[in-house]
Structures are given as C-alpha cells and as structure tokens.
N, C-alpha and C positions, 0 to 999 in steps of 0.2 A: 664889659668885664675886663679888668686888668689881667692879662694872660698869665703873669707870673704869680698871681695871688691864688693859692690853691682853694680857698673857700669861695671864690667867685665874687668877693666884695669889690666894689668900685670906689676909687678915691673920690669920684664926683659926689658920692653919697655923703662923705665927710665934709667936703667943701660946701655943699648945699646946706648941711646941718649947721655948720659954723656961721654961714651967712644969715640963716633964719633965726639963730639964737645967739646974738652978740653978747648977751648977758651971762651966758654959761661959762663958768670958770674952770670946771673940772669934769672929768668923765670917769665913771666906774666901768672897768672892763671885767666882765663876769664870765667865769668858766664854771660849769657845774660838775662837782666831783661825784664819785659813785654813790655817796649817800644822799645826793640831791642838794647838797649845800653849795651855795654860790661863793666862789673864792676868786681872788684876783688882785687888782691894783686900782688905785685912784690916780689917774694921770691928769696933768694940767692941760688946759685948752691947746697950748701950742704943740703938744705931743700927739694930738689926734691924727694929723695927716701922716706922721711917720708910722703910726700903727697900721694904717691902711696901705702904706707904701712898702713897709719892710717887715710888718708883723711885730711881735713883742716876745722876747725870750722870757720863759717862765720855767721853773724846775719841773721835771716830769713827776717828782714826788708829790706835787700838789694833787695828783690823782691817786695817791697811795696813802691817804690820811684816814684815820678813824673819825668817828663823829665828834670827838673832842678836838680834832686838829693835830693829833699826834701821828708821827710817822709809823707805818706798819712795814717793817723791813721785809716781812715774808711776802709782800706783794711783788718783790723784785724791781720796784720802781724807785728805791732810795739809794742805798750805798752800793748795791749791785751794779748800778750804772754810774757810780761816783756822784750821785745826785746831780746829774747833768741836765742841761736845758734842752727844751724843745721850743717850738715857736707857736704862739697863738695868733690866729687871724680872725677878723670880724665875721660874724654871721650876717649875711646880707639882709637888710631890712630891719635890723634890730637896734639901730642907733636912734635913740629917742630921748626926750627931756624927762627929768624927774621933777614933777611939779611941786612936790612936797619938801624939797630941800632948800636950805638957805645958808650960804649963797647958792644960787642955782647950779645944779649939776646935770649931766647927762648920763646915759647908760648904753653900753653895747655888749651884746653877748659875743663870746669868742669860743673857738674850738681849737684843739691842739693838733699840730702836725710835726713830723720829724724835720730835721734840718734840710732834707731833700724835698719836702712838701708832701710826703705821704701821710695820710691820716693816722694819728696816733691810735694804736690798738687799745690803749687804756682809757680813751675818752668815751664816756657813755653816749654822747650824741652821735658819734661815728658808728656805734653799734646799731643804733636805730636806722641811720641812713644806709648802712649795709643791708639790713633786712628789707628796707624799702626797694633797694636795687634788685634784690633777689625776687621779690614779688613782681617787680616791673617786668622781669624776664617772662613772666606768665601773662603779660599784658594787663595786669591788674594794679590798681592804685587805691590805697585806703583813703577814706575821708572820715573825719571824726572830730571829736572834741572831748576834753576832760571836764568833769565837774569838780568844784573845789568846796569841800565841807571844812569848817573850821570853827573854833571857839574864840570869842572875845571876852577876855578876863580883865577885871579891875587891876590897876597897876600895883595895888597892895593886897595881900591876902587878908582874910577875915580874922577875927580874934581867935578862932580855933586853928589858925594856920592853914586853912583850906583855901583853894582857889575860889573866887567869887565871880559870877557873871558881871561883866561891865555894866554900870548903870547907864541909863539913856543919856546920850550926849545932848538931847534937847532940853531936859529939865532935871537931870540927875536922878530920876525915878529908878528904883531898883528893879531888876528883872523879876517877873512874877511867875516863876516856875517854868515848866515845859509848855510852851504855847506854839506847837507845831503849826506852821502856816499862819501864824498870828500876824495881822497887819499892824496892830498897835506897836508891836516890838520893832517892826521895820520903821515906822514913823518916828519912834523915839530915838532911833540911831541914824536918822537921816543926815544929820550933820557930818557924821563919819562917812557914811556910804555915799553922800553927795561928793565928798572929796575923792573917794575911791573911783567913782564913775568919771569924774573930771580928769583924774590922773590916767585912767585907762584910755580915755579919748585922746589925750595928748600922746600916748604911746601906741595908738592905733590898735589897741586890744579890743577884739570884738566881744565885749562884755555884755551879757544879757540879763537874765532873770535873777532876782534876789529872793531868797526864801528864809523864813525863820524855821529852823530845823528842830529835831526831836530831843532837845535838851536845853536847859537854861543857858543863854548866851551862845548857842550854836546857830550858825548860818550856812547857807549855801549860795555860791555864785556860779552861774553857768556861762559858758563861752559858746559863741557861734561856731558851727561846723567849718572846718578848714578842708579844702581839697589838697592842700600841701600839708601832709600829716606831720612832718618834722616841725613845721611852724605851729601846729596844734600843741605839740609838746613844749615848744618855746613859750607859747602863751601861758601855759600852766606855771612854768618856772618864773616868768616875769610877773604874773599875777600874784603869786605867793610873796614875792619880794615887795611888790607894790602894797599889798594889804598890810604886811608887817610894818612897812615904813610909815604909811599914813596913820595906822592905828597908834603907833608909838608917839606921833606928834599930838595925838589926842589923849595921851596918858594911859593908853589901853594896850594890853598885851594880846596880840594875835597868836593863837596857839595852833600849831599844826601837828601835835601829837595825835596818834591814832585813837588813844583812849585816855584822856586826861582826867575824867571823872568816873569813879568806880560804879556809881549807881545809874548812869545814863549811857545812852548810845554813843559809840565812837564816831570818828570822822573818816569817811571813805574818799577815794579819788576815782569815782566811776568813770569809765570810758565808753562812749557811744561811738560805734564804728560801722561803716558800710564799705563795700568794695565797688569800684567803678571800672569799666573796661576802657579801651582806648578811645571809644566814641563818647565817653562820659555817661554811659548807662549804668545804673545801679544793678549789679548782677545778683543782688539779694532780693530784688523785687519780683514777687511771684506773679505769674500770668493769671492764675486762678486764686482769688483771695482765700486764705485759710490753708493753702497747700504750699508750705515752705519749699523753697528751691533746694535742690541737692547741694548747690554751692554754699548756701547758708548752713544747712545741716552738717555738711562735712567740715566747715569752718568751726562750728560749735564742737563737733566731735574732736577736732584737733586740740581745741582749747581745754576740753575736759581731760583728754589723755595726757596732756603735758602740765596740768595744773599742779600736781604734786611736786614735780621738779622745780616749778617756778615760784613756789611759796616764799622762798627767801627773798625774792624780788618784790613780791606783793606785800610781805610782812617782814621788813628788814631789821627791826629793832626789838628789844625785849618788850617794850610797851606795846608793840604792834599786836602781839598775841593775846592781849587782854580784850581786844575788840571782838573776837570771834565768840559769840554766845548766842544761844537760841533766842529768837524773837527780839533781836537787837538790830534788825535791818542790816546785819552783816552775815555773809554766807558761812555755813559750817560744813559743807560737803561739795564735792565736784558734781553739781547737778544743773539742770537747765529747765526753763519753762517759758511759756508765752504769757505775757501780761501778768507776771508773778514776781513780786519782790522778795520772796523767801528763798530764792535760788541764787547760785553763783553767776550764771549766764542767763540774762533775761532778754527775750525778744519782745520789745515793747509793742503795744497795740498802736493802731494808727494807719495812715495812708500807706498802702503797699508800695507805692513808688519811693517812699522814704524808709523802706525796710532796713533794719539794722539790728545789731545786738548791743546789749549793754553789759560790759564786763564789770562786775560788782565786787571783786575780791580785794583789790589793792586798797591799802590805807592811804590817807593823805600824806603820810610820812614817807611814802615810796618815791623813788626817782622816776619821773614820767618818761624819760628817754629809755630807761631799762624796762619799765612796764610795757611801753610800746614795742620795743624790740622783741621782748619775750612773747607778747601776744601775737605779733605778726609771724614770728617763727612757728608758734603753735598752730595758728590757723593755716599757714602754708603747709605744714605737715598733714593737717587734716585733709586739705585739698589734694595733695600728692598721693595720699594713701586711701582716699575715699572713706574716711573714718565715720562710722555711724554713731551719733550721740546717744542713741537709745530713746526710750519713751520720755517725753517731757513731763515734768512734775505738774500735777494739778492740785489745787488746794494748798494746804499748809506744808511747805517744803521742809520746815523744821521737824514736824511730827513724822514725816515719812522717811526720815533718815534712819537707816540701820547703822548705829554707831560702831558695831562690830565689823562693819565692812567699809568704813571710811578709809580711803587710800591716801589722803593727803596727810602730811606730818601734823602732829598735834601740838608741837612746841618748837621754840626757836632752835634748840640744840639739834633736834631731829631734822629740821629744815636745812640747817647748815651742812649736816652730814650727808643728806640726800643730794644737796646741790654740788658738793665736792665730787661725788661719784657720777654726776649726771652728764651723759654724752649730749643730751638735748640742750642743756644749759650751756655747755661748752660751745656748741654750734651756734646757739642764739646770740651769745655775747662775744664769741671769739676766744681763742686760747688765752691771750694775755689778760683780758678783762675778767674772764671767768676765774683765773687763778688769783688775780688781785682782789676781786670782789669777795670771794670766799675767805681769803686771808684777812681782809678787813672785818668781815662779820665774825670770824673766829676770835680775832683780837678783842672786839667789842664784847663778845660773849664772856670771855675770861675776865675782862674788866668788870663787868656787872657781877659775875659769879663771885668775884673776890671781895665784893662789898658786903658788909654786915648791915642790914637795913633796920629801920625802926620796928618793922613787924617782927623781926627776929627777937628783939628785946621784949616786945609786947607779948609774944607767945611763949617764950622760953625762959626769960631771965629769972623769974621767981617761981616757975612752975615745974621745971625738970631738974 
C-alpha cells in the first residue's frame, strides 16, 4: 500500500494493468452518487498513474445531484461550499478492462476524500465501510451477495408505444410471454449473455447463475458470496454497468427500473447475508437444525424494527413504489419467515452451516452501498438490543397481512417525510449523507409532482 493514498490503492496495480493491456487507450473513473448512478471522467492512458499517485480532483457537488444530474442546492454540497473540489482515489482491486468497448477502455471505481485524506461524509461507499467498521468492533464480519433482476427491452418501442421484450439474439424470435425458469429463453439470448459472462470474467466478477424471471424479457443474474462485503456492493454496481454496456452493443436496452411494466412483476435487488466471527465461523449456523440462533433472530428483529425508516433507501424513486403489490414476489409488510418468498426477510432452506437471511425489500433501482449500510445498521441494532422478530409467517404472507397495522410507509412522500425525521437513518448514513440524500429525494419528488402525465389527460381531460 502506498501510505499517502487514503484508499489503500497501490500504484503497482496501475503499472501492472498498463503492462498487461497495451491496447487500452482510456479509463473510465467511476464514483457512485446517492442515486446509485455512476459518474466521473474518462481519462487517457497516460493519466492513470497520476490518479494512483495523486488522486483526481472532482467537485463535491457530484454527490449532490438528483436523478437527472441537476444540482440540489439543499444538499449543502453545491454553492454552500463554493462548489469546491475534493479528491477521488481508486478503490483497490477494481481496475479492470471493459471488453465491450472500441477502442478498448478500462474502468476503475473511485471514492471521495477531502483534501486532507478524510473520507467524504457524502460518499455512499464510505457510509457502508463505516457500518462495516462498527460491526467489526463486535468481532463480526458480514459475508454476502446481491442478486440482480432486470429487463431486456427492444431498442425501439412497439406500435402502441409500449416497451417490448427484446427478441432473441440467436434468431430474432420474439419473447413468448412469461416463461419463468424457461431454458429456451436463455438459449435464445445466449449471444448476449455469452458476452456478459466473458466481460464479467475479464473484470473478475464472480458471476454465477442466470434465470429467466417472472415477466417477459426479465432475467436474474446472481453473484458469488463475498467475505469482503464492500466488494460485494462493488460487484453489483460494476455488473449493472456491464450489463447495460454489453446490451447496448446488441441494440438492446437493459432496464433497471423497479417496475417498468404495469401488469408484471417488478425487479428486486435481493441481498443474501450471513455473519462470521473472527475465526470465520458463521454465527447464524444453528447447532440444532430447525432451531434458529438468537444471533439470527435478533438480526432479523433489528431489520424489521428499522424497515419503515429505511424504505426511502429500498424504494428511492417514484416508480419504486409501483413494485409493492400482493402476490408480485415483492414484500408488502415488515414480516419474516423460513423458506417463504411472500415475506420481507426470508431465511432460506438448506445446509445449516450456510445459514443466512435474504433481504427482499430493495428494488433494483436502489443504491447497493446505501442498502448495505442501512441493513448492517439495522441488524446491529437488533443485536445490541436483543430485538425479538416475533413469530415467523407460515403459508401465504400476503394473505396474513393486516393492512390496518402495516407500519411501513405506503408511498414515496410518506417515506421521505419519515426519513427526514429518522434518528436511525441519520446514524446509519451519517449526518451529512442523511441531509443530502433526503434533500435529493425531496427535489425529485417535487420534480415528478409538477409534471402533468398522460394519465391525467386520459382520466380527466374530457370527463370532469
């Protein structure tokens, strides 16, 4: 490690990369903003070593943008600081080639620090690493992986103006409706997914299973467990960018909206997580099969108790809230169960030594760093206070919900209001990021609310 580099990156990593890839002409430096959007610069090959040696100045306001890329002054990150610069430094191990670009480019993830090398309080990745450090003080380390659900749409809309599932790259055959777990659908898209797997291998992404999901043109890719949980979040960010880039080269739109089609299931970003101690033992693994450990139960208790305050993280956009509906494989209440996909927190069946929970609430449009930070903070609260999750749901969790007693917000506006007042979320994100994130969400809410949509005209123009 070069001691003056606060991120721990080594200039040798850059030197070795340049030696291995003499054809690469440019490198994308990518920082993830609170909305989960990759922003940054494209630097030329000769600039890479200086990035590792001296960092790169970028305006702090890059972390205070709404989803459209507009400044949100209320974040305190724009003119309040004179739109001043901080310094981004490479995240070790993330400098990789982009196999789908021409001419060839590389990519490296970066994180922001102030001019003295202190982690920027507005950077979502630092919120996650801070929660990891707090959990480490208890002698515990999370291991886990995110799942990526998404849609592949044709480059052009249909005659009715609606989105259409992308035709098979093999022979142009149109998608044949909902074929959940259908193998023919995967075979027909093998040209695209073959390129995705090749690109993932070049980036050392631990990409695993491919599934045809519960809607036309919907797929899921899974990633292998990471014992370094910050890298697990990096994996999801890198994979989304990879899928979008490769799909675009095939004339296909990769869509990471939570609910792009009104009549079909939306896309989640489920998180599987276990906890290991200093000896590498999974502390969720029960000694008697069927008797869950107190550590797992208290973790789930903390996640349920903090779910309401966290919903603006799990469902950050107006479209996110369309995903939550009964029998749509998205949770509708803060509940849990064993081997049950109708609940928010699932304890999967399987080998007790691999015992874990699956957090099923976040949409694919959420920021994985903030999802991870909030979940870690919630489970830590559950461990510290010994929170009981109550009786697990059996059977249909949608039918057992008493909607009059649902404690999580029911809409985007309510989630923003709850988040603003939440001491839990302020602790989970830190004061600066909490303030800026809520300000960004409120700015986006008012942007959406000020639009007059097509449905307004359809319902009201000639009828009222």
